[in-house]
C-alpha positions as CSV (number, residue, x, y, z in Angstrom):
1,M,-5.7,15.8,2.2
2,K,-6.1,13.5,-0.4
3,I,-3.8,11.7,-2.9
4,N,-4.9,10.2,-6.2
5,L,-4.3,6.6,-7.0
6,E,-4.4,5.5,-10.6
7,E,-4.3,1.8,-11.5
8,S,-1.5,1.1,-13.8
9,G,-2.8,-0.1,-17.2
10,T,0.4,-2.3,-18.0
11,I,1.3,-3.7,-14.6
12,K,-0.9,-5.7,-12.2
13,N,-1.4,-4.4,-8.7
14,T,0.6,-1.3,-9.2
15,F,-0.7,2.4,-8.7
16,Y,0.6,5.7,-9.8
17,V,0.5,7.9,-6.7
18,A,0.0,11.7,-7.2
19,K,-0.8,14.7,-5.2
20,I,-4.1,16.6,-5.9
21,N,-2.0,18.9,-8.2
22,G,-1.0,16.0,-10.4
23,N,2.6,15.8,-9.3
24,H,3.7,12.2,-9.3
25,I,5.1,11.4,-5.9
26,G,5.7,7.5,-6.5
27,D,4.1,4.2,-6.9
28,I,2.2,1.6,-4.8
29,Y,2.9,-1.9,-5.7
30,K,2.3,-5.5,-4.4
31,E,5.5,-7.3,-3.4
32,I,6.1,-11.1,-3.3
33,D,5.0,-11.3,0.3
34,G,1.5,-10.4,-0.7
35,F,1.5,-6.7,0.8
36,F,1.4,-3.3,-0.9
37,Y,4.4,-0.8,-0.5
38,F,5.1,2.8,-1.5
39,E,8.3,3.6,-3.5
40,P,9.0,7.3,-4.1
41,A,9.4,8.3,-7.5
42,Q,13.1,8.4,-9.1
43,G,14.8,11.5,-8.4
44,S,11.9,13.0,-6.3
45,T,12.8,15.6,-4.1
46,G,11.0,17.9,-1.6
47,I,9.1,17.5,1.6
48,Y,5.7,16.0,2.4
49,S,3.3,17.1,5.1
50,E,1.9,15.0,7.6
51,E,-1.4,15.1,5.9
52,Y,0.0,13.7,2.8
53,L,1.9,11.0,4.7
54,A,-1.5,10.1,6.6
55,A,-3.4,10.1,3.2
56,L,-0.6,7.6,1.9
57,L,-0.8,5.5,5.0
58,F,-4.7,5.3,4.7
59,E,-4.5,4.1,1.3
60,L,-1.9,1.6,2.1
61,Q,-3.9,0.2,5.2
62,Q,-7.1,0.0,2.8
63,L,-5.1,-2.1,0.1
64,N,-3.5,-4.3,2.7
65,A,-6.5,-5.0,4.8
66,P,-7.7,-7.9,3.0
67,W,-4.4,-9.7,2.9
68,K,-3.8,-8.9,6.7
69,E,-7.4,-10.5,7.3
70,T,-6.4,-13.7,5.2
71,I,-3.4,-14.1,7.2
72,R,-5.1,-13.6,10.6
73,K,-7.8,-16.3,9.8
74,Y,-5.0,-18.7,8.8
75,F,-3.2,-18.5,11.9
76,D,-6.3,-18.3,13.9
77,N,-7.2,-21.6,12.6
78,E,-3.8,-23.2,13.2
79,P,-3.8,-26.1,15.8
80,K,-2.1,-25.0,19.1
81,K,1.2,-26.9,19.9
82,D,-0.5,-28.9,22.6
83,Q,-3.5,-30.0,20.3
84,V,-1.0,-31.7,17.7
């Protein structure tokens, strides 16, 4: 299953999320902590299959991977308490 992500032309780090049939299901946006989050569309109703949820998870993991790596590298280079 695949979902479509379309970058917002007006808001940086925001993506319009739609099912293959074009139905808008929500938006993915970058929060102040640097991670991307999914917000369901206002007034959205209905149910989503595990395939759609897995596709959404995959997209979030891809978008968040670079930031997670940056954080991991930062903490890997922090001196240990006994080294201070």
